[in-house]
N, C-alpha and C positions, 0 to 999 in steps of 0.2 A: 728284364731291368734295364735294359742300357736305353731302349726309349724312353721312356719313365724318365730318366736321368737326364735325358738332351733335353723334355720336355719342360723340365722343372729350371735346365740352365735356359732355357727361352725364355721363361715367364721373367725371371728374377733379373736376363740381363733387360727383358722390356721394361724395368720398373728401377729396375738400379746403377744401368747404362742407360739411359735415355738416346746417349749422341751418340753409343756401338751400333744401337739399333735402327734410328734413323738412319744410318749410312749404308743400312745392307738394307733397306725396307725399295719395294717395290712403287714400281712407278706412280707417278700420283693419279687419281680417277676419279671419276665426280663425284660430287658428295651424295653421296643417300642417308636415310632420315634411318637412326639407327635407335637402340632400345630407347632410350634416352630422352629421342624427339617427338616420338605418338605425343607425349602427352599434349606438346603445343596444337599439335593437328586437332585431338581433343576438348581442349580449351576451347577453341577456335569453334568449334562445332556446337559447343557447349553455349557459347553467348550467344551464338547464332538460332539456337534452337529455342533458348530463353528467350528473343527479342520477339521469338514467334508467337509459342506456345504464351510468356507469360510480358509482356512488353515492359509492364511494372516494374520486375525485377532490375532491367537494363538504364531505367532515369538515374541519374547522375544523386539523388539522395537515398536511392535505395544503395548503389555502389559504394557512397562511401557509409552505409551502415555497415558492408560488409568487411570491409575492406581492414578494418580494424582487426577485427577477428580472423579472418584469412594470416594477414602479418603475426598474432601471435602463436596461428598454426603454425604457422613455416618458421619462427622459429624453435618451435618446439620438433619440427619435422627435419628439420637442420642435425637437430642432437641426436636422434632418433635414426638419419643415415648414416654418420660418423658409426653409433656402435652396430649397425647390421650390415657395416662396410669390413668389420671388425669379427662375424660371426656370433654377432652376440642378440641380444635384447633387453630394452630398460624398460619394465614394466613398473618401476618406481617415477614415471611421470606425474601419474596422478597425486601425490604424496608431496612433491618434489615441488610442483607447482603451486600445490595451496598452501606448503607448507611456507613457500619463497614470498608468500602476497601476504603472511599473516609476521611473519620476521620483518617485513620490511614496514611492516604497519607497527607494532611494537614498539622497537627499536624507533624510528622515524618519528612517534610523539615520544620516548627516554630520549633521545638528545637533542631533541628541536633541529636533525640536520637529513635531511634524504641523502645528503649524500652520504654520512657514514648508517644512513639506512643502508644503502644498496653494498656496502661495499662489505657489512656485517652481514649479509643476506648470501651475496656469493660468496664471501669465505664458508659460513656451510654450507653451501651449493659441493664446490672443491672436497669440503672433508666427509660427501654424502659421497662423491664421482668416485673419488680413494677407495671409499669403503668396499663400492660396487666393482672397482678396478680388480682388487687386493683379493675379495672372497670369492670374484671367476677363475682370478689369473693362476694366482698366490695357493688357494686352498681346493682350487677345482670343483667347486658349485656349479653347479647347469645357471649361464645366465637368468634363465625365466624362475627357477627357485629364490636366486641371491638376489633379484631386484624385485623378487614381489616381498620376501620377510624384511626387506631395509621400506620398501614402501608403507608394509605395516606399522612398521616403526616410525616411519614420517607421520603418517596420519593421527599415531598414537598421540605424537611429539602438537600436531597443530588441533588435536580435541584438548591434550588437556591447554596451551595455550587461550584458547576462544573460548572453551566449558560451554559449546554446543555453540553458541550465541558468532554471528557474522561481527568482526571488528574491521569497525574506522580507518580511510587509509587517509594519511595527510591530504591535506590541497595541494601541496606543493607539483606530489605524484600523479594529483589527478590532472591537475592544469596536461603535467606534460604529456599523458595520456592521451588526452583528450584534444591536442596542438596540432593546427596544421602547418605546413610548409609546402611551399610549391603548390597549393589543391589537393595535397596528401598527407593523408594521417598520419601523425608522424609515427605510428606503429608499425607501418610499412619501411620507413625511412628506416626504423632499427630491424627491421627483419630483413633488408636489403644489406644492412651494415653485416650483422651475423653471416646472412648466405654468402656477401662478398668474399668477406674472411676466410671462413673455409673454402671456399672453391678458387681461394687464390693457394691460400695451404697445401689442400690437395692435390692440385692442378700444376703449379706453376712454381715449388719446392723441391730441393729433395727430401726434406723430411714425408713431405705428402704421396713422393712415391716409392720411401721405406714404409709408410702409414699403409698402401695399399698392397705393397709386396705380402707384408703379414697377413692383413687379409687374404689374400689368395694364396699363400700355403706357409703358415707358420713356422712349418722344421725349416723348408726351404730356404724363409728367409733367415731365419738364426744360421743356420749353416754356412747363408752367405755375411753372419758377421754383424746385423740389427738388433738391436737390442728388444726384440718380442713384448718382453712385458711392459717397457713402458708405453707402447704403443698401444699395449691392450687399454689398460691402465687410464693412459690420457684420452682416450677415447669415450670412455665412463664421464671421466671431470671433463672435457667438452661437452657431454649431455646432460652435465649436471645443470652446469652455467647455465647453457640454453636454454633449461627447464626453468632457472632462476630466474632470468629475466622474462620467459614467458609471464611465470608469475605475477612478475613484478607487473606488469602493462598489464596485465587482465584484472590484476586491485585494483590495478589504478585508475583504469578507463571504468566498473564496476562500479566503483569507489565505498567498495567493500570488501571483507578476504574472508573464506570459510574455511573449514577441511574439506569440505567436497566442490572447491573451486577447481580442482582439477579432471572434476569427474569425464570432462567432455573431449579431454586434450589427450587421452592414452590412443585408444584405437581408429580414432581419425588421423591420428599422426603416424600409425603404420599404415593406416589404406592409404596415407599420403604418399610415403617410402615404395610402396608395394606401386601404385596407379603411377609413379613415376619412373620408374623402371628396375630401382637397386633390386637387385635380388640377395635372397636370402643365405647364399651361398658364400658372401663375403668380396673380399676385394675392391671391383668396382661398382663402382656408385655416384650417383650427379644431389650435389647437393640444391641445383639449380633446378633439375627436374623436380625434386621432392617439394620446394616451394613453390612451384608452378600446382604442382599436383593437389597443395593447401588451397591455394585459390581456385582450382578447378573444385574439389571435396565443398569451399565453402558458400560458393555461387550454388553448386549444386542441390547444395542442401537450403537455401533462399527461394530459388525455383520449385524444391518436391513441399512448402513451405506455402508458397504462390500459390499452386495451386490446390490447397488443403487438405493435404495431407498429414496425417499422425503420425507419432514416432515408431510405428512397426513398421508403416511405407518409406519412413526415412532411411530405417535399418535396411527394411531392403533393398531401396537402391545403392547404400554404400556398397553393400556386399555385391549388388551386380556390376556397381563400377569396379568394383576389385579384379573378380572373375574378367569381367571383358579386357583390362587392361592387363591381366597377366594372358590373357591370349594374344591379345597385339603385341607383346612383348616379343615376343617368336614369329613374329612373320620377316621382321627381314632375317631371319634365319632361313626361314621356307623360300622365302624368296632367290635368297641365294642358289639355295640348293635347284632352284627351278632352273633358276638360268644358268648352270652348269652341267645339267642333265640335255638343254637343249646346246647348249656350245655344245 
């Protein structure tokens, strides 16, 4: 019991009192590849393999065609990462991405203003995120069950708004989604904005340290005076906003919105989080690694398509990538154990 209490105190002091933990830290050593850095190695290896096996996927045109979808996936993966850091899972991504595009299209034409359309859509996302967080944190429903139920409700709303017929998107939103700045698609810049914001908040602020502490050990964080409920609901709120942004950008890029628009952005986003190294045990995670993994998954899908593989092979390749990433994530721990045994 005494050891467990001591370990909890160490965890809380690391995240809630960083200045104290730094003063007691060990002397600095040479940096090593951690669980969030392996994805960079994998991404470089994938690009090298693509240039050899399928050179056509490495042309400027192919990369520019892939990047917008990679950016959208990175935004969804960012929201999913925040939820998983709180030991949760948001299965409402399909419905939220689909409904966001539809609401943006409908309200954009109704108000003749893309600004009002975006604000209205984000407000709906905030409400959905609060509902998800409340069901899980207050009613104590399992995240999988709660978010699946909300997802079914969102898909039902999407179908009632469209009548199972895709709706057109305002020209302004299409222009924004297809725009380029400094040689990169606008979707990539939006993804960078979301990832950077999430990274700064979770890594460089007191709120972020408390957020991580809640994910590591909710009871210990609550005992330390942290408002656990606020951070748990906040994670689902942030994820819903990310899904809304992804849904609007996707609808603008495709030019239409439907109840099936978000079908391809649930499992790939979860896969990106896993490949990026964020564990389902909560606490530590990296939105940057998840975003890089989203780029990895997008390029991997393009490579498989270039090789003429069908949907079944694509799913098999994704599954192998997830298994490989999960295995590689434990390599740093294995290497440290080997070093200690040799020392």
